[in-house]
C-alpha positions in Angstrom: 97.4 115.5 96.0 96.5 112.8 93.4 93.9 111.3 95.8 92.2 114.5 96.4 92.2 115.2 92.6 90.5 111.8 91.9 88.0 112.2 94.6 87.1 115.7 93.6 87.1 114.7 89.8 84.9 111.5 90.0 82.7 112.0 93.1 80.2 114.8 92.7 79.5 116.8 96.0 82.3 114.7 97.6 82.2 116.8 100.8 78.7 115.7 101.5 79.7 112.2 103.0 76.3 111.7 104.7 74.6 111.5 101.3 74.0 107.8 100.4 74.8 108.4 96.6 78.0 110.4 97.5 79.1 107.5 99.7 78.5 105.0 97.1 80.5 106.9 94.6 83.5 106.8 97.0 83.1 103.0 97.1 82.9 102.7 93.4 85.9 104.9 92.9 87.9 103.0 95.4 87.1 99.7 93.8 87.6 100.9 90.2 91.0 102.3 91.1 92.0 99.2 92.9 90.9 96.8 89.8 92.9 98.9 87.3 96.1 99.3 89.4 96.1 95.8 90.7 95.8 94.2 87.3 98.8 96.3 86.1 100.8 95.1 89.2 99.7 91.4 88.6 100.7 91.3 85.1 104.1 93.2 85.7 104.9 90.9 88.6 103.9 87.7 86.8 106.3 88.6 84.0 109.1 89.4 86.5 108.6 86.3 88.3 108.8 84.0 85.2 111.9 85.9 84.0 113.8 85.7 87.4 112.4 82.2 88.2 111.2 83.6 91.7 108.2 81.8 93.4 108.1 84.8 95.9 107.5 87.3 93.1 104.9 84.9 91.5 103.1 84.4 94.8 103.1 88.2 95.3 101.7 88.5 91.7 98.8 86.3 92.5 98.2 88.1 95.8 97.7 91.3 93.5 95.2 89.2 91.4 93.3 88.4 94.6 93.2 92.2 95.2 91.4 92.6 91.9 88.8 90.1 93.1 88.6 92.0 96.3 88.0 95.4 94.5 85.2 93.7 92.4 83.6 92.5 95.7 84.0 95.9 97.3 82.1 97.5 94.3 79.4 94.8 94.4 79.2 95.3 98.2 78.4 99.0 97.8 76.0 98.4 95.0 74.0 95.8 96.9 74.1 97.9 100.1 72.5 100.8 98.4 69.4 98.8 97.5 66.3 100.3 99.2 64.4 98.7 102.0 61.9 96.1 101.2 59.3 94.0 103.0 61.9 91.3 104.0 64.5 93.8 104.9 62.7 96.9 106.5 65.9 98.5 107.6 67.6 98.3 104.1 70.6 96.2 102.9 73.5 98.3 104.4 75.2 95.5 106.2 76.0 93.9 102.9 78.9 96.4 102.8 80.3 94.6 105.8 79.8 91.3 104.4 81.7 92.3 101.4 84.6 93.4 103.5 84.4 90.0 105.3 84.6 88.1 102.0 87.6 90.2 101.1 89.3 89.2 104.3 88.7 85.4 103.8 90.1 85.8 100.3 93.3 87.2 101.6 93.6 84.4 104.1 92.9 81.8 101.5 95.6 83.3 99.2 98.2 83.2 102.0 97.5 79.6 102.8 97.9 78.6 99.1 101.2 80.5 98.9 102.5 78.6 102.0 101.9 75.4 100.2 103.7 76.7 96.9 106.5 78.0 99.1 107.2 74.7 100.9 107.2 73.0 97.4 110.0 75.5 96.4 112.0 74.7 99.6 111.8 71.0 98.8 112.5 71.5 95.2 114.9 74.5 95.2 116.0 76.4 92.1 118.3 79.4 91.8 116.7 82.9 91.7 118.1 85.0 88.8 118.7 88.6 89.7 117.8 91.2 87.1 118.0 95.0 87.7 114.9 95.9 85.7 112.6 93.4 87.5 114.2 94.5 90.8 113.4 98.2 90.0 109.8 97.3 88.9 109.2 95.6 92.3 110.3 98.8 94.1 107.9 100.7 91.9 105.0 98.4 92.8 105.7 99.0 96.5 105.3 102.8 95.8 102.0 102.1 94.0 100.7 99.8 96.8 101.6 102.5 99.3 99.5 105.1 97.3 96.6 102.6 97.0 96.6 102.1 100.8 96.7 105.8 101.5 94.0 106.4 98.9 91.7 103.9 100.5 92.4 105.1 103.9 91.5 108.6 103.1 88.2 107.5 101.6 87.4 105.0 104.2 87.8 107.6 106.9 85.8 110.0 105.0 82.8 107.9 104.7 83.6 105.6 107.7 83.6 102.4 105.5 85.0 99.2 107.0 85.2 97.8 103.4 87.5 100.6 102.1 89.6 100.6 105.4 90.0 96.7 104.9 91.3 97.4 101.4 93.8 99.9 102.9 95.1 97.5 105.3 95.3 94.8 102.5 97.3 97.1 100.4 99.7 97.9 103.3 100.3 94.2 103.9 101.3 94.0 100.2 103.8 96.7 100.8 105.5 94.4 103.5 105.3 91.2 101.3 106.6 93.0 98.2 109.5 94.4 100.4 110.3 90.9 101.4 110.3 89.8 97.8 112.6 92.6 96.8 115.0 91.6 99.7 115.0 88.0 98.4 116.0 89.2 94.9 118.8 91.4 96.3 120.2 88.7 98.5 120.3 86.2 95.6 123.3 88.3 94.2 125.5 87.1 97.2 123.7 84.0 98.7 123.3 80.8 96.7 121.2 79.3 99.6 117.6 79.0 98.4 116.0 81.9 100.4 113.2 82.3 98.0 111.0 79.6 99.5 111.7 80.8 103.1 110.8 84.4 102.2 107.8 83.1 100.3 106.5 81.6 103.5 107.2 84.8 105.5 105.3 86.6 102.7 102.4 84.1 103.1 102.4 84.5 106.9 102.2 88.3 106.6 99.2 87.9 104.2 97.4 85.5 106.5 97.9 87.8 109.4 96.6 90.7 107.5 93.5 88.7 106.4 92.9 87.7 110.1 93.1 91.3 111.2 90.7 92.3 108.6 88.1 89.6 109.6 88.3 90.9 113.2 87.7 94.4 112.0 84.8 93.7 109.5 83.1 91.0 111.8 82.5 93.5 114.6 79.7 95.5 113.2 78.0 92.3 112.1 78.1 90.8 115.6 77.0 94.2 117.0 79.6 96.6 118.5 79.4 99.4 121.0 78.4 102.8 119.3 81.0 105.6 118.8 81.6 107.4 122.1 81.3 110.8 120.3 77.9 109.7 118.7 76.7 108.8 122.2 77.9 112.0 123.9 76.5 114.1 121.1 73.0 112.5 121.3 72.8 113.0 125.0 74.1 116.5 125.0 71.7 117.6 122.2 68.7 115.9 123.9 69.5 117.7 127.3 69.7 121.0 125.5 65.8 120.9 125.1 63.6 122.8 127.6 62.1 120.6 130.4 64.2 117.5 129.5 66.3 117.1 132.8 67.9 113.7 132.3 68.2 110.8 129.9 69.2 107.1 130.1 68.8 103.7 128.4 70.3 104.7 125.1 70.4 101.8 122.6 71.7 102.1 119.0 71.4 99.6 116.4 73.7 99.6 113.3 72.1 98.3 110.1 74.9 99.5 107.9 76.9 102.7 107.4 74.6 105.6 107.7 71.8 103.3 108.6 71.4 103.6 112.4 68.4 103.4 114.7 68.3 104.4 118.2 66.0 104.8 121.3 66.5 106.7 124.4 64.5 107.5 127.7 64.1 111.2 128.3 63.2 112.4 131.9 60.5 115.1 132.0 58.5 116.7 134.7 55.5 114.6 135.8 53.3 117.7 136.4 53.7 119.2 133.0 51.2 119.1 130.2 51.7 115.8 128.2 50.6 117.7 125.1 53.4 120.2 125.5 56.0 117.6 126.4 55.0 115.5 123.3 55.6 118.6 121.2 59.1 118.9 122.7 60.0 115.2 122.3 58.7 115.3 118.6 61.0 118.3 117.9 63.9 116.6 119.7 63.5 113.3 117.7 63.5 115.2 114.4 66.6 117.5 115.2 68.8 114.8 116.6 67.8 112.3 113.8 68.7 114.8 111.2 71.9 116.1 112.9 73.3 112.6 113.6 72.0 110.8 110.6 70.0 108.1 112.3 66.4 107.4 113.2 65.8 108.1 116.9 62.8 107.2 119.1 62.5 109.0 122.3 60.5 107.5 125.4 59.1 109.9 128.0 59.8 109.1 131.7 57.8 111.4 134.0 59.9 112.4 137.0 58.6 114.0 140.2 61.1 116.7 141.3 58.7 118.8 143.4 57.7 116.4 146.1 59.9 117.0 149.1 59.7 113.3 150.4 60.7 112.0 146.9 63.7 114.4 146.7 64.8 113.7 150.2 64.6 109.9 149.8 66.5 110.1 146.5 69.4 111.9 148.2 69.3 109.3 151.0 69.5 106.5 148.5 72.3 108.2 146.6 74.2 108.5 149.8 73.9 104.8 150.5 74.9 103.9 146.8 78.2 105.8 147.2 79.8 102.8 148.9 79.2 100.6 145.7 81.6 101.9 143.1 80.3 99.5 140.4 77.1 101.6 140.3 77.3 104.5 137.7 73.9 106.1 138.1 70.2 105.7 138.9 67.0 106.5 137.1 63.2 106.0 137.2 63.2 106.7 140.9 59.8 106.7 142.7 58.2 105.8 146.1 55.3 103.4 146.5 53.7 102.8 149.9 52.6 104.7 152.9 53.4 105.1 156.5 56.4 103.1 157.9 56.8 100.6 155.0 57.7 102.1 151.7 59.3 100.8 148.6 62.0 102.9 146.8 61.6 101.7 143.1 64.4 102.6 140.8 66.9 101.4 138.2 70.6 101.2 138.7 73.3 101.3 136.0 76.5 99.3 136.6 79.7 99.1 134.7 79.8 96.5 132.0 81.7 93.4 133.3 81.2 90.0 131.5 82.2 88.2 134.7 79.5 90.0 136.8 77.0 87.1 136.9 73.3 86.8 137.9 74.3 85.6 141.4 76.5 88.8 141.7 73.5 90.9 140.7 71.5 89.2 143.4 74.0 89.8 146.0 74.4 93.5 145.0 70.6 94.0 145.5 70.8 92.3 148.9 73.8 94.3 150.0 72.0 97.6 148.9 68.9 96.6 150.8 70.7 95.7 154.0 72.7 98.9 154.0 69.6 101.0 153.3 67.8 99.4 156.1 70.5 100.1 158.6 70.2 103.8 158.0 66.5 103.9 156.8 64.7 100.9 158.4 61.4 101.9 156.9 62.7 101.7 153.2 62.7 98.6 151.0 64.7 98.8 147.8 63.0 97.3 144.7 65.6 97.7 141.8 66.3 96.8 138.3 69.9 96.4 137.2 70.9 97.8 133.9 74.4 97.2 132.4 76.2 100.1 130.8 76.8 98.6 127.3 77.5 102.2 125.8 80.6 102.7 127.9 80.2 106.5 128.7 
C-alpha cells in the first residue's frame, strides 16, 4: 500500500508508463527512496556493529553504504539516459540506463570481495561478539525495511521495464539474506564461544558477490543485444497481418537503444499485381499505427508476391512437400521462378531454427540435400536458396 501511495504521490500520470518523463520520475523516486533508507540503515548498523564488536554487522553496514552509491548511480543513469538524441548519438542515450545498472552490479561485487578480506582477518584475529537485545531487534527491523525496498523497486521496475530498478530490487533482496545471517550470528553468540562472526561474514560476502554476478548477467544482456520480447514480436506480426492485402511477413529485426527506444524493420508480402501507390499507402499506415501502438520506430519493406500464377503456386506446393523432410526448416519466403522450359531455378529464402552449432558447412550440406531431394521428384528444378536463421525465436 505504501509503495502505491508513494508512486501516486510523487509520479504525475504514473499509469502512463510509456511516457519518457513518467518513466524518468519512476527512476528518480526509486533512487531517492533508496538513498534515504540506506543512509538510515548504514548509520544504524554501523553503530550496532561498534557496540556489539561484530565485523559481520559492520560489513553489512558498509554494504548499505554501497547501496547509497548504487541509488545515486541509478538516478544519474536515468538522468543521462533521458538526454535527447544528438549528432553523435542519433538514437539517443537510453542505453546509459543499462550501463548504470552494470556499474551498480560491479560495486556490489567489489564490496563483497572487500568484506571477504575483512572477514578472513577476523577469523585469524578473533574477538568475542557481544549480544545486545536492542541491536538485535534493530537488525530484524532492517531486514523488514530491505524487504520493502526490494518489493518497491520490483513493482516500479516491472511497471516501466527497467533493468536498473530490477537490479536494485535483487540487490536489496540479497541484503535481506546477508542481514539474516548477521542476525543469526548475533543470536548464536549467546550460547557459542566459537568465533562464528568471521565465518558468517564470509558467507554474507559470498552472498553479496553472487548477487552482484547475477546482476551483471541481467544488465549486460541488453547491452550485448538480446532477443526481443516474444509478446512484442507476436504483437507486431499480428498487427501487420491485420492490414488489407498484406498476406505474410518475415525478416523482423528489432534493435534496442534503451528502454522505450526500439527501432525495427520487417518485410511485408504484398500482391505483385496491385498498384504500388495503393500498397505504399497501406504500408505507410501500418508503419504509423504499429510504431504508435508498440512504442517503437518501425520500417516496413514491401516484398511483391505472385499468388495468381498457377505454375508458381504449384511449384511452391511441390517445394513445401520436399522441405517437410527437413525439420530444422521453419518457413520459406520470397519464392519465385526464373527460367523457361525444362531448366528452371526456384529462388527462395528458408528460415531455420537458431542453433549456434549449425556451421557454414552444415548450411552447405543442407542446401545440397534439398537440391538432391528436389531433383529426385522434380528433375527440371534447381533450388537457389538463401538461409536465414531465426534469431527471434517464434
